[in-house]
C-alpha positions in Angstrom: 48.3 47.8 -53.8 49.8 45.1 -56.4 47.7 42.1 -57.0 49.8 38.9 -58.4 48.4 35.6 -59.1 50.8 32.7 -57.9 50.4 29.4 -59.1 51.4 26.9 -56.7 52.5 23.4 -57.8 50.2 20.7 -57.0 52.3 17.3 -55.4 52.1 14.5 -57.8 50.0 11.4 -55.2 50.2 8.3 -56.6 46.7 6.3 -56.6 48.5 3.7 -53.6 49.4 6.8 -51.5 45.3 8.5 -52.3 44.4 4.9 -51.2 46.3 5.1 -47.6 45.3 7.7 -46.6 42.1 7.6 -47.4 40.0 6.6 -44.6 37.2 4.4 -45.5 33.4 5.2 -43.3 31.9 2.4 -42.1 28.9 2.0 -40.9 30.4 0.1 -37.7 31.7 3.7 -36.8 28.6 4.9 -35.5 27.9 2.7 -33.1 29.9 3.6 -30.4 28.3 7.5 -31.2 24.5 6.1 -31.1 25.6 3.7 -27.9 26.8 7.0 -25.8 23.6 8.8 -27.1 21.1 6.2 -26.0 23.2 5.8 -22.7 22.7 9.4 -22.1 19.0 9.8 -23.0 18.6 6.8 -20.1 21.0 8.6 -18.0 18.6 12.1 -18.4 15.6 10.4 -18.1 16.5 8.4 -15.1 17.9 11.5 -13.4 15.0 13.5 -14.4 12.6 10.9 -12.8 14.1 11.4 -9.7 14.8 15.0 -9.4 10.6 14.9 -9.9 10.0 12.7 -7.7 11.9 14.0 -5.0 10.3 17.8 -5.7 7.2 15.9 -5.8 7.1 14.5 -2.2 9.1 17.6 -0.9 6.4 19.8 -1.8 3.6 16.9 -0.2 5.8 17.2 3.1 5.8 20.3 3.1 2.3 20.8 3.4 1.6 18.7 6.1 0.6 19.0 9.6 4.2 19.5 11.3 4.9 18.0 14.6 8.7 18.6 15.9 10.0 15.8 18.3 11.7 16.4 21.3 14.9 14.4 19.3 14.8 16.6 16.3 13.0 14.7 14.2 9.6 16.1 12.6 6.3 14.0 12.9 4.2 15.3 9.3 0.2 14.4 9.3 -1.7 13.7 6.3 -5.3 13.9 6.3 -4.8 11.2 3.3 -4.7 6.9 4.1 -1.4 6.8 3.1 1.1 4.3 4.4 3.6 5.4 7.4 7.0 6.2 5.8 10.2 8.6 6.7 12.2 10.6 4.5 15.6 12.3 6.1 14.7 13.5 9.6 10.6 13.3 8.7 8.1 11.0 9.6 5.0 10.9 7.6 2.3 9.1 8.7 -1.7 9.7 8.2 -4.1 11.3 10.8 -5.5 7.9 11.9 -1.7 6.5 12.5 -0.5 9.5 14.5 -4.4 9.3 16.6 -3.2 5.9 17.2 0.5 7.1 18.4 1.8 3.4 18.4 5.2 3.0 19.8 6.1 0.6 17.7 5.1 2.4 14.6 7.1 5.1 15.5 10.0 3.3 16.3 10.2 1.8 13.3 10.4 5.0 11.1 12.9 6.2 13.6 15.3 3.5 12.5 15.0 4.2 9.1 15.8 7.7 10.1 18.7 6.8 12.7 19.9 4.4 9.8 20.2 7.1 7.3 18.4 4.7 4.6 17.2 7.6 2.6 21.3 8.3 2.4 20.8 4.9 0.9 18.3 5.2 -0.9 19.4 8.8 -2.5 23.0 7.0 -3.4 21.7 3.9 -5.0 18.5 6.4 -6.9 22.2 8.1 -8.2 23.7 4.5 -8.9 20.4 3.4 -10.5 20.8 6.9 -12.8 24.5 5.6 -14.0 23.9 2.3 -14.6 20.1 1.9 -15.5 20.4 -0.6 -18.3 22.2 -3.2 -15.8 19.6 -5.4 -14.2 21.9 -5.9 -11.3 21.6 -2.9 -10.1 18.1 -2.8 -10.2 17.6 -6.1 -8.2 20.2 -4.5 -5.5 18.1 -1.4 -5.4 14.9 -4.0 -4.4 17.2 -5.8 -2.2 18.3 -2.5 -0.8 15.4 -1.4 0.5 14.6 -4.7 2.4 17.3 -5.1 4.3 16.5 -1.4 5.1 13.1 -2.9 6.2 15.0 -6.0 7.9 17.0 -3.7 10.2 14.1 -1.2 10.8 12.4 -4.3 12.5 15.3 -5.6 14.1 15.7 -2.1 15.9 11.8 -2.0 17.0 12.4 -5.8 18.6 15.3 -4.4 20.3 13.6 -1.3 21.5 11.7 -3.7 23.8 8.5 -3.5 21.7 6.0 -6.7 22.3 7.2 -9.3 19.6 3.5 -10.1 19.5 2.2 -6.5 18.9 4.4 -6.1 16.2 3.5 -8.6 14.3 0.3 -7.9 14.5 0.9 -4.6 13.4 3.1 -6.0 10.2 0.2 -8.3 8.9 -3.0 -5.6 9.5 -0.4 -3.4 7.3 0.6 -6.4 4.8 -3.6 -7.1 4.5 -4.9 -3.5 4.5 
């Protein structure tokens, strides 16, 4: 084994060349990274909230009394006094609503299922996660839910449900 010291001459760099190659770090160069971190934190928080809410909803529905219907939908009955809603192929009703078996109420929730409104809501939640900072998306989400209600109301009336009865049902629901 031979040990030999090798001297490598350093290239001479003029002061002008050194100043040209030096890249100063300015505070402005940190902003894109900071904004990306803030965006990812908002995205993660919204996705986590959506996932947790969906899991809680599925757990809630899985503990309810199930009543399969002829058309393939499922009616889940809760002993709690909750407002009727549908999620994917399941209609969730309170015990009082189930025992009343109001055709208008069932038709309204089936219209949500047939209109695939759960898919729309899920897709809107994904858009909200990606665009959480955009107030227009939040307004669109609220408008989408309103449009879904109008569509379900129109479907109920198209089924031949008495409009006076349905109006009385809606008023009763809004006042309680």
